[in-house]
C-alpha positions in Angstrom: 0.0 0.0 0.0 1.4 3.3 -1.1 1.3 6.1 1.6 -0.2 8.6 -0.8 -3.1 6.3 -1.7 -4.0 4.9 1.7 -6.6 7.4 2.8 -8.8 6.7 -0.1 -8.2 3.0 -0.5 -8.7 1.6 3.0 -11.3 1.6 5.7 -10.8 3.6 8.9 -7.3 4.9 8.4 -6.4 7.2 11.3 -9.0 5.6 13.6 -8.0 3.3 16.5 -9.7 0.2 14.9 -9.0 1.1 11.3 -6.4 0.2 8.8 -2.7 0.7 9.7 0.2 0.7 7.3 2.3 -2.4 7.9 -0.5 -4.3 9.7 -2.0 -7.4 8.2 -5.5 -6.1 7.8 -6.9 -7.5 4.6 -10.4 -7.1 5.8 -9.8 -3.3 5.8 -8.0 -3.0 2.5 -9.6 -1.6 -0.6 -12.5 0.9 -0.9 -15.4 -0.3 1.2 -18.7 1.1 2.5 -17.2 3.0 5.4 -14.9 5.1 3.2 -18.0 7.0 2.0 -20.8 6.2 4.5 -18.8 6.5 7.7 -18.2 4.1 10.5 -20.8 1.3 10.4 -20.4 -0.5 13.7 -23.4 1.3 15.3 -25.4 0.9 12.1 -24.7 -2.9 12.0 -25.9 -3.3 15.6 -29.0 -1.2 15.0 -29.7 -0.5 11.4 -31.4 2.9 11.2 -31.0 5.7 8.6 -30.0 8.2 11.3 -26.8 6.3 12.3 -25.2 6.0 8.8 -24.4 8.6 6.1 -26.9 7.5 3.5 -25.9 9.9 0.7 -22.4 11.2 1.0 -22.1 15.0 0.2 -20.3 15.9 -3.0 -17.4 17.5 -1.1 -16.7 14.3 0.8 -16.5 12.4 -2.5 -14.1 15.0 -3.8 -11.6 14.2 -1.1 -10.6 11.2 -3.3 -12.3 12.0 -6.6 -10.3 15.2 -7.2 -9.7 16.9 -10.6 -6.6 14.7 -11.2 -8.2 11.4 -10.2 -11.7 11.8 -11.8 -11.6 14.4 -14.5 -15.3 14.1 -15.3 -16.5 14.1 -11.7 -19.0 17.0 -12.1 -20.7 15.5 -15.1 -20.8 12.0 -13.6 -21.5 12.7 -10.0 -25.2 11.7 -10.0 -24.5 8.6 -12.0 -21.7 7.6 -9.6 -24.0 7.8 -6.6 
């Protein structure tokens, strides 16, 4: 895992129970639900719309889908959701 890519391509980086560089954490590797929808532990225990980010705001998506990464982001945003 490249350090420049880790924040967009793993789950929970920077959180105590999240992905850590150098740690064997295959279950947290790759882009997963929590990257966009937020921590899901509480939602898994009690599935309610109020304890998960159902529709991520555009500016959250642009943290990873910036102008260099996704050149047609504005045109395709609704489709990507």
